[in-house]
Residue, then its C-alpha position, 0 to 999 in steps of 0.5 A: m328726287n320727288e317731293s315726298n322723298w325730299s320731305s322724308l329726307s328733310a325730316g329724318l336726316p338729323q335723327w339718322l345722322e345721330h344714329a350713324r354718329s354712334e358708329t364713329s367709336l368703331g373706327k380710328v382717324a388716320s394717323y399715318i399723316p400726322e396732321l390728320s390724327k388731330a381730327d375729331p373722331s366723333s365728327l359727322g356731317l352731311h350736305i346734299r344738293t339736288v339738280d333743282g337747286r334744293s339743299l340740305s345739311a346736318g351735323t358738322c357739315g361746315d367744317r373744312f377738311t382736305m380732299q385726300s384721295i377724293s381729289k384723284v377723281f378730278t386729277l384723272i379728269l384733268a389729265l384726260m382733258d390734257n392728254g386723251e384716253d390713249v396716253v392716260f391708259s398707257k400709264v395706268g390700268m382700268e382694274p380694281t386691285g383688291d389691295s389697300f390703296n397704298s400697296m405697291l405689291k402688284l407693281e412688281l408681280v403683275q406685268p407690265g408694271i403699271p398701276f392697276n387704276p388711277l385711284i390708288n396711290a401709285g396710279a394717282i402719282v402717275i396721273s399727277s405727272l400727266i397734268g399739263g403745265s410748264s412748272n409745278e406751280e402752274k400744274v397746282t394752280r390749274i388743279q386748284s382752279f379746275i376743282g374749284k370751279l366745280a365746287g363753285r368757289e375758285p380757286l381752292q386753298i391748300d392746307e399747308q400744315t397737311y401738305r408739309s405733314e404728307c411731304q415729311t412722312g410720305h416715304l411709301n409714296r416716294s418708294m412707289a414713285y421711284f419704283l415707277t421711275d425705274n420701270g419707265v412709267l413715271k417721267g419727271k423728277v420724283e419730288d416734283v411729281l410728289e409736290v403736285y400729288f401732295k398738294h392736290c391731296s391737301l386741298l381744303v373743302d367742306c361738304a357743300d363743296l363736295a356735294r356740288m362737285a358730285l352734282v357736276l358729275s351727276l349731270d354728266g359734266l354740266d354746271p348745275d347753275t349755268g348749264e355750261r359744259l365743264i367736263p366732256r361727257r365721256f370723261v365723266q363716264i370714265a370717272k364715275t365707272f372708276m368711282v363704282t369699281c375702285g372709289m372706296y378702296n378695297g371696300s368698293g365691292e362691299f359699298a356697291i352692294d350695300v349702297g350702290l352709288p358712285a362714290k369716292s372716299g379720302v382718309s381725312g374722312g370725306i366721301m363724295a357720292l352722287l345720284p346720277g341725274q338727281a343729286g350730289i352728296g358730301i360727307i365728312g366723318p374722320s373715324l375710318n374703318r379697316h378700308g380707310n373709309s368713313v365708318a359713320g359716313v358709310h353707315l349713313l349712306k347705307h341707311l339712306s340708300k335702302e330707305f330711298d331705294w337709291s342703289l343703281f343696281 
């Protein structure tokens, strides 16, 4: 990001963020996980970090929130590192679904009955079963440490209240897990796999954490501070491609046209986006649109992308 654009971004961001905040009234916070319904729908924050070490924050970016589906990007990467591509993609597909993130419709309708991709719930549950470890505790600890290292503060903590809330109300996820078990896709005890899944969705982060994780992906898996390779480049390429095609649920195509950046959202209102080779972005805005994406966060990214010509397409 050149000096002129950085100066314009620094000067304009507070005003643009407040304008985007007015969009929060058009959405609703997630309520199907009761703990998430407690979030302030008017909250909105952004943090951006560049490859040359500059950072910029605005709004309620210091608030911590659970990763939810954003964690799926990194459990996919960890599963690839543990098992390789052939094993992972024998269990999950590579295509968008066009359906909501928690739909199980095509598991039965489309053969061979594996989830369409690793970023929908069914696919992420299967990916959770592929994380290496001799016990659930070891698997969860490895996920906490891996994502924490990318965030720059290892290990990340689990929000126990959100985890319990997801356990108590995750009936549709259990249905999918049992269906996948019956199909021979999911191995292991359903409750064990779901414990890993619910816990990585309940990891606590803030916008700066998301921005640093995105920056690692922007740098094709290199640590922005040390230059150490944290992720094989090939696996970053796979993750970024899924972020473009599937990262914003069944609003991914619209987001690609309007914003044009690899991104992943979560129903807590988080969005992680990246400018390849330039910067990582973390956003929190709990009020969600019909697709389950932060309504104000998407609005803000759309404006910034047009203002600074960020779209890759």
